[in-house]
Structure formats: C-alpha cells, structure tokens
N, CA, C, O and the ligand as a Tripos MOL2 file, in Angstrom:
@<TRIPOS>MOLECULE
protein
  289   287    73     0     0
PROTEIN
NO_CHARGES

@<TRIPOS>ATOM
      1 N         121.2960  100.9050   80.3190 N.3       1 MET1
      2 CA        120.4420   99.7770   79.9240 C.3       1 MET1
      3 C         119.0570   99.8980   80.5620 C.2       1 MET1
      4 O         118.9490  100.2050   81.7490 O.2       1 MET1
      5 N         117.9930   99.6560   79.7770 N.am      2 ILE2
      6 CA        116.7030   99.7940   80.3400 C.3       2 ILE2
      7 C         116.2320   98.3940   80.6200 C.2       2 ILE2
      8 O         116.2390   97.5230   79.7500 O.2       2 ILE2
      9 N         115.8200   98.1950   81.8630 N.am      3 GLU3
     10 CA        115.3970   96.9390   82.3350 C.3       3 GLU3
     11 C         114.0980   96.9840   83.1230 C.2       3 GLU3
     12 O         113.9950   97.6700   84.1390 O.2       3 GLU3
     13 N         113.0910   96.2290   82.6300 N.am      4 LYS4
     14 CA        111.8590   96.3250   83.4640 C.3       4 LYS4
     15 C         111.8400   95.2630   84.4510 C.2       4 LYS4
     16 O         112.5450   94.2600   84.3440 O.2       4 LYS4
     17 N         110.9810   95.4890   85.4800 N.am      5 GLY5
     18 CA        110.8850   94.6510   86.5930 C.3       5 GLY5
     19 C         110.0160   95.1260   87.6710 C.2       5 GLY5
     20 O         108.9940   95.7290   87.3440 O.2       5 GLY5
     21 N         110.2750   94.9410   88.9090 N.am      6 ARG6
     22 CA        109.4480   95.2190   89.9840 C.3       6 ARG6
     23 C         110.2030   95.9440   91.1130 C.2       6 ARG6
     24 O         111.3400   95.5860   91.4230 O.2       6 ARG6
     25 N         109.5980   96.9230   91.7070 N.am      7 LEU7
     26 CA        110.1530   97.5780   92.9000 C.3       7 LEU7
     27 C         109.9900   96.6300   94.0830 C.2       7 LEU7
     28 O         109.0370   95.8530   94.1400 O.2       7 LEU7
     29 N         110.8790   96.6970   94.9760 N.am      8 VAL8
     30 CA        110.8190   95.7720   96.2030 C.3       8 VAL8
     31 C         110.6490   96.5980   97.3820 C.2       8 VAL8
     32 O         111.4660   97.4860   97.6240 O.2       8 VAL8
     33 N         109.5850   96.3630   98.1870 N.am      9 TYR9
     34 CA        109.4040   97.0680   99.4520 C.3       9 TYR9
     35 C         109.4540   96.0530  100.5890 C.2       9 TYR9
     36 O         108.9060   94.9570  100.4630 O.2       9 TYR9
     37 N         110.1020   96.4040  101.6950 N.am     10 LYS10
     38 CA        110.1590   95.5150  102.8570 C.3      10 LYS10
     39 C         109.4330   96.1570  104.1070 C.2      10 LYS10
     40 O         109.6370   97.3210  104.4500 O.2      10 LYS10
     41 N         108.6350   95.3610  104.7070 N.am     11 CYS11
     42 CA        107.8750   95.8510  105.8670 C.3      11 CYS11
     43 C         108.7210   96.0490  107.0750 C.2      11 CYS11
     44 O         109.5090   95.1640  107.4060 O.2      11 CYS11
     45 N         108.6100   97.1680  107.7650 N.am     12 ARG12
     46 CA        109.3590   97.4960  108.9340 C.3      12 ARG12
     47 C         108.8250   96.5570  110.0990 C.2      12 ARG12
     48 O         109.5730   96.2360  111.0230 O.2      12 ARG12
     49 N         107.6210   96.1640  110.0340 N.am     13 ARG13
     50 CA        106.9900   95.4720  111.1290 C.3      13 ARG13
     51 C         107.2110   93.9960  111.0890 C.2      13 ARG13
     52 O         107.6820   93.4040  112.0600 O.2      13 ARG13
     53 N         106.8570   93.3520  109.9100 N.am     14 CYS14
     54 CA        106.9810   91.9110  109.7500 C.3      14 CYS14
     55 C         108.0720   91.4450  108.8710 C.2      14 CYS14
     56 O         108.3770   90.2520  108.8670 O.2      14 CYS14
     57 N         108.6610   92.2770  108.1520 N.am     15 GLY15
     58 CA        109.7400   91.8900  107.3420 C.3      15 GLY15
     59 C         109.3500   91.3390  105.9280 C.2      15 GLY15
     60 O         110.2120   91.0200  105.1090 O.2      15 GLY15
     61 N         107.9980   91.2430  105.6820 N.am     16 LYS16
     62 CA        107.6020   90.7390  104.4020 C.3      16 LYS16
     63 C         107.9570   91.6230  103.2720 C.2      16 LYS16
     64 O         107.9450   92.8490  103.3810 O.2      16 LYS16
     65 N         108.2920   90.9580  102.1170 N.am     17 LEU17
     66 CA        108.6140   91.7060  100.9160 C.3      17 LEU17
     67 C         107.3990   91.8590  100.0470 C.2      17 LEU17
     68 O         106.6410   90.9050   99.8730 O.2      17 LEU17
     69 N         107.1860   93.0750   99.4760 N.am     18 ASN18
     70 CA        106.1340   93.3250   98.5580 C.3      18 ASN18
     71 C         106.7540   93.6610   97.2330 C.2      18 ASN18
     72 O         107.5550   94.5890   97.1320 O.2      18 ASN18
     73 N         106.4030   92.9390   96.2490 N.am     19 LYS19
     74 CA        106.9580   93.1560   94.8640 C.3      19 LYS19
     75 C         105.8320   93.3470   93.8460 C.2      19 LYS19
     76 O         105.9180   92.8080   92.7430 O.2      19 LYS19
     77 N         104.8030   94.0790   94.1750 N.am     20 ASN20
     78 CA        103.5660   94.2410   93.3630 C.3      20 ASN20
     79 C         103.6830   95.4040   92.3210 C.2      20 ASN20
     80 O         102.8630   95.5210   91.4100 O.2      20 ASN20
     81 N         104.7310   96.2500   92.4920 N.am     21 THR21
     82 CA        104.7940   97.4010   91.6490 C.3      21 THR21
     83 C         105.6720   97.1900   90.4040 C.2      21 THR21
     84 O         106.8970   97.1510   90.5140 O.2      21 THR21
     85 N         105.0400   97.0530   89.2060 N.am     22 GLN22
     86 CA        105.8050   96.8520   88.0130 C.3      22 GLN22
     87 C         106.2150   98.1670   87.4880 C.2      22 GLN22
     88 O         105.3900   99.0800   87.4620 O.2      22 GLN22
     89 N         107.4900   98.3490   87.0440 N.am     23 VAL23
     90 CA        107.9880   99.4620   86.3430 C.3      23 VAL23
     91 C         108.6880   99.1090   85.0600 C.2      23 VAL23
     92 O         109.3200   98.0570   84.9650 O.2      23 VAL23
     93 N         108.5790  100.0370   83.9900 N.am     24 PRO24
     94 CA        109.2700   99.6650   82.7960 C.3      24 PRO24
     95 C         110.7680   99.9220   82.7940 C.2      24 PRO24
     96 O         111.4380   99.4770   81.8620 O.2      24 PRO24
     97 N         111.3110  100.5800   83.7330 N.am     25 ASP25
     98 CA        112.7040  100.9100   83.7750 C.3      25 ASP25
     99 C         113.0800  101.1210   85.2100 C.2      25 ASP25
    100 O         112.7290  102.1290   85.8220 O.2      25 ASP25
    101 N         113.8120  100.1440   85.7520 N.am     26 GLY26
    102 CA        114.1400  100.1410   87.1870 C.3      26 GLY26
    103 C         115.0390  101.2880   87.6230 C.2      26 GLY26
    104 O         114.7940  101.9250   88.6470 O.2      26 GLY26
    105 N         116.0450  101.5390   86.8680 N.am     27 LEU27
    106 CA        116.9740  102.5650   87.3220 C.3      27 LEU27
    107 C         116.3060  103.9460   87.2080 C.2      27 LEU27
    108 O         116.5290  104.8110   88.0550 O.2      27 LEU27
    109 N         115.4940  104.1530   86.1710 N.am     28 TYR28
    110 CA        114.7320  105.4090   86.1180 C.3      28 TYR28
    111 C         113.7830  105.5290   87.2260 C.2      28 TYR28
    112 O         113.6210  106.6190   87.7750 O.2      28 TYR28
    113 N         113.1190  104.4360   87.6070 N.am     29 ALA29
    114 CA        112.1210  104.5330   88.6750 C.3      29 ALA29
    115 C         112.7390  104.8220   89.9750 C.2      29 ALA29
    116 O         112.2310  105.6400   90.7430 O.2      29 ALA29
    117 N         113.8880  104.1380   90.2680 N.am     30 LEU30
    118 CA        114.5160  104.4030   91.5810 C.3      30 LEU30
    119 C         115.0630  105.8320   91.6400 C.2      30 LEU30
    120 O         114.9380  106.5030   92.6640 O.2      30 LEU30
    121 N         115.6780  106.3030   90.5300 N.am     31 ASN31
    122 CA        116.1780  107.6620   90.4520 C.3      31 ASN31
    123 C         115.1220  108.6240   90.6680 C.2      31 ASN31
    124 O         115.3130  109.5620   91.4410 O.2      31 ASN31
    125 N         113.9490  108.4700   90.0150 N.am     32 SER32
    126 CA        112.8270  109.3800   90.1630 C.3      32 SER32
    127 C         112.3330  109.4410   91.5350 C.2      32 SER32
    128 O         112.0460  110.5310   92.0300 O.2      32 SER32
    129 N         112.2120  108.3290   92.2000 N.am     33 ILE33
    130 CA        111.6660  108.3000   93.5710 C.3      33 ILE33
    131 C         112.6130  108.9990   94.5020 C.2      33 ILE33
    132 O         112.1980  109.8750   95.2610 O.2      33 ILE33
    133 N         113.9130  108.6270   94.4660 N.am     34 LEU34
    134 CA        114.9140  109.1400   95.4270 C.3      34 LEU34
    135 C         115.1740  110.5910   95.2040 C.2      34 LEU34
    136 O         115.4470  111.3080   96.1670 O.2      34 LEU34
    137 N         115.1030  111.0790   93.9630 N.am     35 ASN35
    138 CA        115.3380  112.4620   93.6900 C.3      35 ASN35
    139 C         114.1260  113.3300   93.3670 C.2      35 ASN35
    140 O         114.2320  114.4680   92.9080 O.2      35 ASN35
    141 N         112.9590  112.7220   93.6350 N.am     36 LYS36
    142 CA        111.7120  113.3960   93.4890 C.3      36 LYS36
    143 C         111.4250  114.0010   92.0610 C.2      36 LYS36
    144 O         110.8860  115.0930   91.8870 O.2      36 LYS36
    145 N         111.8260  113.2090   91.1270 N.am     37 ILE37
    146 CA        111.6670  113.6100   89.7030 C.3      37 ILE37
    147 C         110.4230  112.9920   89.1720 C.2      37 ILE37
    148 O         110.2050  111.8040   89.4090 O.2      37 ILE37
    149 N         109.5220  113.7620   88.4140 N.am     38 PRO38
    150 CA        108.3100  113.2090   87.9330 C.3      38 PRO38
    151 C         108.6350  112.0250   86.9310 C.2      38 PRO38
    152 O         109.6400  112.0090   86.2210 O.2      38 PRO38
    153 N         107.7300  111.1000   86.9560 N.am     39 LEU39
    154 CA        107.7840  110.0040   85.9990 C.3      39 LEU39
    155 C         107.3860  110.4740   84.6370 C.2      39 LEU39
    156 O         106.6500  111.4500   84.4900 O.2      39 LEU39
    157 N         107.8970  109.7450   83.5900 N.am     40 PRO40
    158 CA        107.3840  110.0800   82.1970 C.3      40 PRO40
    159 C         105.9120  109.8820   82.0980 C.2      40 PRO40
    160 O         105.3410  108.9840   82.7160 O.2      40 PRO40
    161 N         105.2690  110.7690   81.2790 N.am     41 GLU41
    162 CA        103.7660  110.6630   81.1030 C.3      41 GLU41
    163 C         103.3730  109.3280   80.6030 C.2      41 GLU41
    164 O         102.3460  108.7800   81.0020 O.2      41 GLU41
    165 N         104.2310  108.7540   79.6680 N.am     42 GLU42
    166 CA        103.8160  107.4860   79.0850 C.3      42 GLU42
    167 C         103.7900  106.3460   80.0200 C.2      42 GLU42
    168 O         103.4060  105.2390   79.6430 O.2      42 GLU42
    169 N         104.1940  106.5810   81.2590 N.am     43 TRP43
    170 CA        104.0580  105.4620   82.2650 C.3      43 TRP43
    171 C         102.7090  105.3750   82.7580 C.2      43 TRP43
    172 O         102.3760  104.3870   83.4120 O.2      43 TRP43
    173 N         101.8390  106.3710   82.4950 N.am     44 GLY44
    174 CA        100.4870  106.2520   82.8400 C.3      44 GLY44
    175 C         100.0820  107.0750   84.0430 C.2      44 GLY44
    176 O          98.9800  106.9150   84.5680 O.2      44 GLY44
    177 N         100.9520  107.9390   84.4770 N.am     45 GLY45
    178 CA        100.5970  108.9160   85.5550 C.3      45 GLY45
    179 C         100.5450  108.3620   86.9200 C.2      45 GLY45
    180 O         100.0660  109.0420   87.8260 O.2      45 GLY45
    181 N         101.0390  107.0820   87.1510 N.am     46 PHE46
    182 CA        100.9520  106.5750   88.5360 C.3      46 PHE46
    183 C         102.0910  107.1660   89.3350 C.2      46 PHE46
    184 O         103.1160  107.5740   88.7890 O.2      46 PHE46
    185 N         101.8890  107.2030   90.6370 N.am     47 ILE47
    186 CA        102.7980  107.7200   91.5680 C.3      47 ILE47
    187 C         103.5730  106.6840   92.3840 C.2      47 ILE47
    188 O         102.9830  105.7760   92.9700 O.2      47 ILE47
    189 N         104.8800  106.8280   92.4140 N.am     48 LEU48
    190 CA        105.7150  105.8840   93.1460 C.3      48 LEU48
    191 C         106.1800  106.6060   94.4230 C.2      48 LEU48
    192 O         106.4380  107.8100   94.4190 O.2      48 LEU48
    193 N         106.2770  105.8490   95.4850 N.am     49 THR49
    194 CA        106.6470  106.4500   96.7260 C.3      49 THR49
    195 C         107.7500  105.5910   97.4130 C.2      49 THR49
    196 O         107.9440  104.4200   97.0870 O.2      49 THR49
    197 N         108.4630  106.2310   98.3820 N.am     50 GLU50
    198 CA        109.4860  105.5230   99.1190 C.3      50 GLU50
    199 C         108.9440  104.5260  100.1570 C.2      50 GLU50
    200 O         109.6590  103.6270  100.6000 O.2      50 GLU50
    201 N         107.6550  104.7020  100.5400 N.am     51 THR51
    202 CA        107.0040  103.8710  101.5610 C.3      51 THR51
    203 C         105.6920  103.3490  101.0260 C.2      51 THR51
    204 O         105.0680  103.9280  100.1360 O.2      51 THR51
    205 N         105.3030  102.2360  101.6050 N.am     52 ASP52
    206 CA        104.0040  101.7050  101.2920 C.3      52 ASP52
    207 C         103.3530  101.0860  102.5430 C.2      52 ASP52
    208 O         103.9260  101.1100  103.6320 O.2      52 ASP52
    209 N         102.1710  100.5460  102.3630 N.am     53 ILE53
    210 CA        101.4200   99.9390  103.5210 C.3      53 ILE53
    211 C         101.4750   98.4720  103.3260 C.2      53 ILE53
    212 O         101.1970   97.9790  102.2330 O.2      53 ILE53
    213 N         101.8410   97.7250  104.3970 N.am     54 CYS54
    214 CA        101.8500   96.2180  104.3220 C.3      54 CYS54
    215 C         100.6690   95.6920  105.0590 C.2      54 CYS54
    216 O         100.3390   96.1160  106.1670 O.2      54 CYS54
    217 N         100.0220   94.7220  104.3880 N.am     55 SER55
    218 CA         99.0240   93.8760  105.1370 C.3      55 SER55
    219 C          99.7290   92.8050  105.7320 C.2      55 SER55
    220 O          99.9750   91.7880  105.0830 O.2      55 SER55
    221 N         100.0960   92.9520  106.9760 N.am     56 CYS56
    222 CA        100.9700   91.7880  107.5820 C.3      56 CYS56
    223 C         100.1340   90.5130  107.7420 C.2      56 CYS56
    224 O          98.9050   90.5210  107.8220 O.2      56 CYS56
    225 N         100.8620   89.4770  107.7790 N.am     57 ASP57
    226 CA        100.1520   88.1210  107.7460 C.3      57 ASP57
    227 C          99.3980   87.8800  109.0710 C.2      57 ASP57
    228 O          98.5930   86.9500  109.1300 O.2      57 ASP57
    229 N          99.6160   88.6580  110.1110 N.am     58 ASP58
    230 CA         98.9570   88.4780  111.3770 C.3      58 ASP58
    231 C          97.6510   89.3430  111.3990 C.2      58 ASP58
    232 O          96.9350   89.3990  112.3990 O.2      58 ASP58
    233 N          97.3860   90.0100  110.2430 N.am     59 GLY59
    234 CA         96.1460   90.8550  110.1980 C.3      59 GLY59
    235 C          96.2570   92.2400  110.5850 C.2      59 GLY59
    236 O          95.2830   92.9930  110.5590 O.2      59 GLY59
    237 N          97.4910   92.6260  110.9690 N.am     60 ASN60
    238 CA         97.7380   94.0070  111.2860 C.3      60 ASN60
    239 C          98.3730   94.7400  110.1070 C.2      60 ASN60
    240 O          98.6270   94.1210  109.0740 O.2      60 ASN60
    241 N          98.6330   96.0250  110.2320 N.am     61 LEU61
    242 CA         99.2180   96.8210  109.1820 C.3      61 LEU61
    243 C         100.6430   97.2400  109.5370 C.2      61 LEU61
    244 O         100.9430   97.5380  110.6940 O.2      61 LEU61
    245 N         101.4820   97.2590  108.5700 N.am     62 GLY62
    246 CA        102.8230   97.7660  108.7930 C.3      62 GLY62
    247 C         103.1580   98.7980  107.6840 C.2      62 GLY62
    248 O         102.4070   99.0360  106.7370 O.2      62 GLY62
    249 N         104.3360   99.3730  107.8910 N.am     63 VAL63
    250 CA        104.8370  100.3880  106.8700 C.3      63 VAL63
    251 C         106.0960   99.7130  106.2300 C.2      63 VAL63
    252 O         106.9930   99.2040  106.9020 O.2      63 VAL63
    253 N         106.0720   99.7590  104.9180 N.am     64 SER64
    254 CA        107.1630   99.1650  104.2570 C.3      64 SER64
    255 C         108.0470  100.2120  103.4770 C.2      64 SER64
    256 O         107.5510  101.2160  102.9670 O.2      64 SER64
    257 N         109.2920   99.9330  103.4240 N.am     65 ASP65
    258 CA        110.2970  100.8760  102.8000 C.3      65 ASP65
    259 C         110.6760  100.2920  101.4020 C.2      65 ASP65
    260 O         110.7200   99.0750  101.2270 O.2      65 ASP65
    261 N         110.9310  101.1330  100.4740 N.am     66 LEU66
    262 CA        111.5330  100.7860   99.2160 C.3      66 LEU66
    263 C         112.9810  100.3890   99.4620 C.2      66 LEU66
    264 O         113.7710  101.1640  100.0000 O.2      66 LEU66
    265 N         113.3140   99.1650   99.0560 N.am     67 ILE67
    266 CA        114.6460   98.6530   99.3070 C.3      67 ILE67
    267 C         115.4170   98.3630   98.0020 C.2      67 ILE67
    268 O         116.6300   98.1570   98.0080 O.2      67 ILE67
    269 N         114.6670   98.3560   96.8900 N.am     68 GLY68
    270 CA        115.3690   98.0820   95.6740 C.3      68 GLY68
    271 C         114.4460   97.7190   94.4540 C.2      68 GLY68
    272 O         113.2450   97.9870   94.4190 O.2      68 GLY68
    273 N         115.1200   97.0970   93.4880 N.am     69 PHE69
    274 CA        114.4300   96.7240   92.2110 C.3      69 PHE69
    275 C         114.9350   95.3770   91.8340 C.2      69 PHE69
    276 O         116.1100   95.0530   92.0080 O.2      69 PHE69
    277 N         113.9890   94.5580   91.2910 N.am     70 GLU70
    278 CA        114.4450   93.2520   90.7070 C.3      70 GLU70
    279 C         113.9340   93.1100   89.3280 C.2      70 GLU70
    280 O         112.7780   93.4140   89.0350 O.2      70 GLU70
    281 N         114.8300   92.6300   88.4450 N.am     71 LYS71
    282 CA        114.5450   92.4530   87.0300 C.3      71 LYS71
    283 C         113.5240   91.2950   86.8880 C.2      71 LYS71
    284 O         113.4680   90.3670   87.6940 O.2      71 LYS71
    285 N         112.7620   91.4130   85.8610 N.am     72 ASP72
    286 CA        111.8960   90.2690   85.5220 C.3      72 ASP72
    287 C         112.6130   89.0370   85.0110 C.2      72 ASP72
    288 O         111.9720   88.0330   84.7030 O.2      72 ASP72
    289 ZN        104.0970   93.6350  107.3480 Zn       73 ZN73
@<TRIPOS>BOND
     1     1     2 1
     2     2     3 1
     3     3     4 2
     4     3     5 am
     5     5     6 1
     6     6     7 1
     7     7     8 2
     8     7     9 am
     9     9    10 1
    10    10    11 1
    11    11    12 2
    12    11    13 am
    13    13    14 1
    14    14    15 1
    15    15    16 2
    16    15    17 am
    17    17    18 1
    18    18    19 1
    19    19    20 2
    20    19    21 am
    21    21    22 1
    22    22    23 1
    23    23    24 2
    24    23    25 am
    25    25    26 1
    26    26    27 1
    27    27    28 2
    28    27    29 am
    29    29    30 1
    30    30    31 1
    31    31    32 2
    32    31    33 am
    33    33    34 1
    34    34    35 1
    35    35    36 2
    36    35    37 am
    37    37    38 1
    38    38    39 1
    39    39    40 2
    40    39    41 am
    41    41    42 1
    42    42    43 1
    43    43    44 2
    44    43    45 am
    45    45    46 1
    46    46    47 1
    47    47    48 2
    48    47    49 am
    49    49    50 1
    50    50    51 1
    51    51    52 2
    52    51    53 am
    53    53    54 1
    54    54    55 1
    55    55    56 2
    56    55    57 am
    57    57    58 1
    58    58    59 1
    59    59    60 2
    60    59    61 am
    61    61    62 1
    62    62    63 1
    63    63    64 2
    64    63    65 am
    65    65    66 1
    66    66    67 1
    67    67    68 2
    68    67    69 am
    69    69    70 1
    70    70    71 1
    71    71    72 2
    72    71    73 am
    73    73    74 1
    74    74    75 1
    75    75    76 2
    76    75    77 am
    77    77    78 1
    78    78    79 1
    79    79    80 2
    80    79    81 am
    81    81    82 1
    82    82    83 1
    83    83    84 2
    84    83    85 am
    85    85    86 1
    86    86    87 1
    87    87    88 2
    88    87    89 am
    89    89    90 1
    90    90    91 1
    91    91    92 2
    92    91    93 am
    93    93    94 1
    94    94    95 1
    95    95    96 2
    96    95    97 am
    97    97    98 1
    98    98    99 1
    99    99   100 2
   100    99   101 am
   101   101   102 1
   102   102   103 1
   103   103   104 2
   104   103   105 am
   105   105   106 1
   106   106   107 1
   107   107   108 2
   108   107   109 am
   109   109   110 1
   110   110   111 1
   111   111   112 2
   112   111   113 am
   113   113   114 1
   114   114   115 1
   115   115   116 2
   116   115   117 am
   117   117   118 1
   118   118   119 1
   119   119   120 2
   120   119   121 am
   121   121   122 1
   122   122   123 1
   123   123   124 2
   124   123   125 am
   125   125   126 1
   126   126   127 1
   127   127   128 2
   128   127   129 am
   129   129   130 1
   130   130   131 1
   131   131   132 2
   132   131   133 am
   133   133   134 1
   134   134   135 1
   135   135   136 2
   136   135   137 am
   137   137   138 1
   138   138   139 1
   139   139   140 2
   140   139   141 am
   141   141   142 1
   142   142   143 1
   143   143   144 2
   144   143   145 am
   145   145   146 1
   146   146   147 1
   147   147   148 2
   148   147   149 am
   149   149   150 1
   150   150   151 1
   151   151   152 2
   152   151   153 am
   153   153   154 1
   154   154   155 1
   155   155   156 2
   156   155   157 am
   157   157   158 1
   158   158   159 1
   159   159   160 2
   160   159   161 am
   161   161   162 1
   162   162   163 1
   163   163   164 2
   164   163   165 am
   165   165   166 1
   166   166   167 1
   167   167   168 2
   168   167   169 am
   169   169   170 1
   170   170   171 1
   171   171   172 2
   172   171   173 am
   173   173   174 1
   174   174   175 1
   175   175   176 2
   176   175   177 am
   177   177   178 1
   178   178   179 1
   179   179   180 2
   180   179   181 am
   181   181   182 1
   182   182   183 1
   183   183   184 2
   184   183   185 am
   185   185   186 1
   186   186   187 1
   187   187   188 2
   188   187   189 am
   189   189   190 1
   190   190   191 1
   191   191   192 2
   192   191   193 am
   193   193   194 1
   194   194   195 1
   195   195   196 2
   196   195   197 am
   197   197   198 1
   198   198   199 1
   199   199   200 2
   200   199   201 am
   201   201   202 1
   202   202   203 1
   203   203   204 2
   204   203   205 am
   205   205   206 1
   206   206   207 1
   207   207   208 2
   208   207   209 am
   209   209   210 1
   210   210   211 1
   211   211   212 2
   212   211   213 am
   213   213   214 1
   214   214   215 1
   215   215   216 2
   216   215   217 am
   217   217   218 1
   218   218   219 1
   219   219   220 2
   220   219   221 am
   221   221   222 1
   222   222   223 1
   223   223   224 2
   224   223   225 am
   225   225   226 1
   226   226   227 1
   227   227   228 2
   228   227   229 am
   229   229   230 1
   230   230   231 1
   231   231   232 2
   232   231   233 am
   233   233   234 1
   234   234   235 1
   235   235   236 2
   236   235   237 am
   237   237   238 1
   238   238   239 1
   239   239   240 2
   240   239   241 am
   241   241   242 1
   242   242   243 1
   243   243   244 2
   244   243   245 am
   245   245   246 1
   246   246   247 1
   247   247   248 2
   248   247   249 am
   249   249   250 1
   250   250   251 1
   251   251   252 2
   252   251   253 am
   253   253   254 1
   254   254   255 1
   255   255   256 2
   256   255   257 am
   257   257   258 1
   258   258   259 1
   259   259   260 2
   260   259   261 am
   261   261   262 1
   262   262   263 1
   263   263   264 2
   264   263   265 am
   265   265   266 1
   266   266   267 1
   267   267   268 2
   268   267   269 am
   269   269   270 1
   270   270   271 1
   271   271   272 2
   272   271   273 am
   273   273   274 1
   274   274   275 1
   275   275   276 2
   276   275   277 am
   277   277   278 1
   278   278   279 1
   279   279   280 2
   280   279   281 am
   281   281   282 1
   282   282   283 1
   283   283   284 2
   284   283   285 am
   285   285   286 1
   286   286   287 1
   287   287   288 2
@<TRIPOS>SUBSTRUCTURE
     1 MET1         2 RESIDUE 1 A MET
     2 ILE2         6 RESIDUE 1 A ILE
     3 GLU3        10 RESIDUE 1 A GLU
     4 LYS4        14 RESIDUE 1 A LYS
     5 GLY5        18 RESIDUE 1 A GLY
     6 ARG6        22 RESIDUE 1 A ARG
     7 LEU7        26 RESIDUE 1 A LEU
     8 VAL8        30 RESIDUE 1 A VAL
     9 TYR9        34 RESIDUE 1 A TYR
    10 LYS10       38 RESIDUE 1 A LYS
    11 CYS11       42 RESIDUE 1 A CYS
    12 ARG12       46 RESIDUE 1 A ARG
    13 ARG13       50 RESIDUE 1 A ARG
    14 CYS14       54 RESIDUE 1 A CYS
    15 GLY15       58 RESIDUE 1 A GLY
    16 LYS16       62 RESIDUE 1 A LYS
    17 LEU17       66 RESIDUE 1 A LEU
    18 ASN18       70 RESIDUE 1 A ASN
    19 LYS19       74 RESIDUE 1 A LYS
    20 ASN20       78 RESIDUE 1 A ASN
    21 THR21       82 RESIDUE 1 A THR
    22 GLN22       86 RESIDUE 1 A GLN
    23 VAL23       90 RESIDUE 1 A VAL
    24 PRO24       94 RESIDUE 1 A PRO
    25 ASP25       98 RESIDUE 1 A ASP
    26 GLY26      102 RESIDUE 1 A GLY
    27 LEU27      106 RESIDUE 1 A LEU
    28 TYR28      110 RESIDUE 1 A TYR
    29 ALA29      114 RESIDUE 1 A ALA
    30 LEU30      118 RESIDUE 1 A LEU
    31 ASN31      122 RESIDUE 1 A ASN
    32 SER32      126 RESIDUE 1 A SER
    33 ILE33      130 RESIDUE 1 A ILE
    34 LEU34      134 RESIDUE 1 A LEU
    35 ASN35      138 RESIDUE 1 A ASN
    36 LYS36      142 RESIDUE 1 A LYS
    37 ILE37      146 RESIDUE 1 A ILE
    38 PRO38      150 RESIDUE 1 A PRO
    39 LEU39      154 RESIDUE 1 A LEU
    40 PRO40      158 RESIDUE 1 A PRO
    41 GLU41      162 RESIDUE 1 A GLU
    42 GLU42      166 RESIDUE 1 A GLU
    43 TRP43      170 RESIDUE 1 A TRP
    44 GLY44      174 RESIDUE 1 A GLY
    45 GLY45      178 RESIDUE 1 A GLY
    46 PHE46      182 RESIDUE 1 A PHE
    47 ILE47      186 RESIDUE 1 A ILE
    48 LEU48      190 RESIDUE 1 A LEU
    49 THR49      194 RESIDUE 1 A THR
    50 GLU50      198 RESIDUE 1 A GLU
    51 THR51      202 RESIDUE 1 A THR
    52 ASP52      206 RESIDUE 1 A ASP
    53 ILE53      210 RESIDUE 1 A ILE
    54 CYS54      214 RESIDUE 1 A CYS
    55 SER55      218 RESIDUE 1 A SER
    56 CYS56      222 RESIDUE 1 A CYS
    57 ASP57      226 RESIDUE 1 A ASP
    58 ASP58      230 RESIDUE 1 A ASP
    59 GLY59      234 RESIDUE 1 A GLY
    60 ASN60      238 RESIDUE 1 A ASN
    61 LEU61      242 RESIDUE 1 A LEU
    62 GLY62      246 RESIDUE 1 A GLY
    63 VAL63      250 RESIDUE 1 A VAL
    64 SER64      254 RESIDUE 1 A SER
    65 ASP65      258 RESIDUE 1 A ASP
    66 LEU66      262 RESIDUE 1 A LEU
    67 ILE67      266 RESIDUE 1 A ILE
    68 GLY68      270 RESIDUE 1 A GLY
    69 PHE69      274 RESIDUE 1 A PHE
    70 GLU70      278 RESIDUE 1 A GLU
    71 LYS71      282 RESIDUE 1 A LYS
    72 ASP72      286 RESIDUE 1 A ASP
    73 ZN73       289 GROUP 0 **** ****
C-alpha cells in the first residue's frame, strides 16, 4: 500500500521532532534510505538521509536521527 506522509527525525541533543520532509511513499522512502537505494526520478531528485541538523530551541545545533514515518 502506498501512503504519503512525512519522515520523522528526532534530535539527539534536545529530543525535538522534525517532520518537515514530505514523501509520496513512506515505505519506499524508508527502504531507500536504510538500504541506500536511489529514489525514483519522478520524486524530483531530492536526497534523503538518515540524519539531519536540528535548530534546537536554545539556539544551538543538534543532530537528529531518522526514527520513522507518519501518514498524513
Ligand atoms: Zn535539537
């Protein structure tokens, strides 16, 4: 089943969740990231990674990890 939604990243430093990354197919997106499979060209050529940068609420920067996917 194809379900669109957002990837969820969690900051290692402050614990904040980041859900800014929209994907058209959650299972495909997670599988691609974890197994380093290229995304379909029709997704627009953007790159998904297992980690991201968090702008922590105290003004510092953290590193966030991909923890999952949430349906819209
Ligand atoms: Zn943070």
